[in-house]
C-alpha positions, 0 to 999 in steps of 0.5 A, spaced: 227 916 026 229 922 029 234 922 034 230 925 040 225 919 038 230 914 038 232 916 045 225 916 047 224 909 044 231 907 048 229 909 054 222 908 055 217 913 059 220 911 066 227 912 068 230 906 072 230 906 080 237 909 080 238 913 074 245 915 073 244 920 068 245 927 072 251 927 077 248 933 082 241 929 082 244 923 084 248 926 089 242 929 092 238 923 092 244 919 095 244 924 101 237 924 102 237 916 102 243 916 107 239 921 112 232 918 110 233 911 108 225 909 109 223 915 104 222 913 096 229 917 094 228 916 087 225 918 080 218 919 081 214 915 077 208 917 073 201 916 076 195 915 073 190 912 067 194 909 061 188 911 057 188 918 059 186 924 055 189 929 060 196 929 062 198 934 068 206 936 067 209 939 073 217 941 074 220 936 079 219 932 085 219 936 092 224 933 097 219 931 102 213 930 097 214 925 091 221 924 093 219 921 100 212 918 098 214 916 091 207 919 088 207 925 084 205 931 088 203 927 094 206 929 101 207 936 100 202 942 100 201 943 092 198 936 092 192 938 096 190 943 091 192 939 085 188 933 087 182 936 090 181 940 084 182 933 080 177 930 084 172 936 083 173 936 076 172 928 075 179 927 073 180 923 080 176 918 085 177 917 092 180 921 097 186 924 097 190 923 104 197 925 102 200 918 102 201 913 096 196 908 099 190 912 100 186 909 094 186 915 090 185 913 083 186 918 077 180 917 071 182 919 064 188 923 067 196 922 068 201 926 072 208 926 071 214 931 071 219 934 067 224 932 071 223 926 075 228 926 081 228 931 086 233 937 085 236 941 091 232 947 092 227 945 088 230 948 082 233 943 076 238 946 072 237 946 064 242 940 063 238 936 068 231 938 064 235 936 057 237 930 060 230 928 063 226 930 057 227 923 053 223 920 058 217 926 057 217 925 050 216 917 051 211 919 056 207 923 051 208 918 046 205 912 050 198 915 051 194 913 045 188 918 047 192 924 049 188 930 047 190 936 053 196 937 057 196 942 063 203 945 064 204 947 071 208 953 070 212 956 064 218 951 065 214 945 065 211 949 059 217 950 055 219 943 057 213 940 054 214 944 047 221 941 047 219 934 048 214 935 042 220 937 038 218 944 038 221 951 040 220 953 047 217 960 045 212 956 040 207 957 046 204 962 049 206 964 057 202 965 063 197 963 067 190 961 063 194 961 056 191 956 051 195 953 044 196 948 040 202 944 040 202 938 035 196 934 036 195 937 043 191 943 046 196 945 052 193 949 058 198 953 062 197 954 069 201 957 075 204 952 079 200 950 085 205 951 090 205 954 097 208 961 095 203 962 089 197 960 093 199 964 099 201 970 095 194 970 092 198 969 085 194 963 084 187 962 087 183 955 088 178 958 083 183 960 078 186 953 078 180 950 078 178 954 071 184 951 068 181 944 069 174 945 068 177 948 061 180 941 060 174 938 062 170 942 056 175 940 051 175 933 053 168 932 054 165 927 059 168 921 062 167 915 058 
């Protein structure tokens, strides 16, 4: 077994609740915990269907989003566009109400992040991406039916490629790019952040088109 696979097998797909690996992220987590003890304040766990054929990979939790609620893309602006799009394309059921107990479920889909802890300024360092990558590798390996990966932003795309043991330059950058990475088809999108949508860099139709392509590749829900 290669080193990255051994690390992934040792760590498993989800970091511990008080993961100690990245000192800067630990300090930020502790500061948030002191200021807001009622928040989740920990590595945001993956959310969705363990038999998923689609994996959506973001970059890192937002401070007032998943770091607060404990569910990826829940509680901040990006979650509204992501979950509404998943509902439209048949990858989710229920109603998204920006809280982890809203009853929303994912169907044939899972969501995770390349870095699981909220970083200061929403910008993880490259060393933190590398530290967290074995969890992403393990998450990919844990999905036996996985066929398509949607990466939200080029940093996410590069982390997915590295988690698969490939060069970060192996995939095509940019919104709407599509390429093979080992056994998976990777679809890259601009991140569904408020900045990208407010500036028109990413429209709801552009975002939905990526997930419609994922649906076409995967086929109808079982």
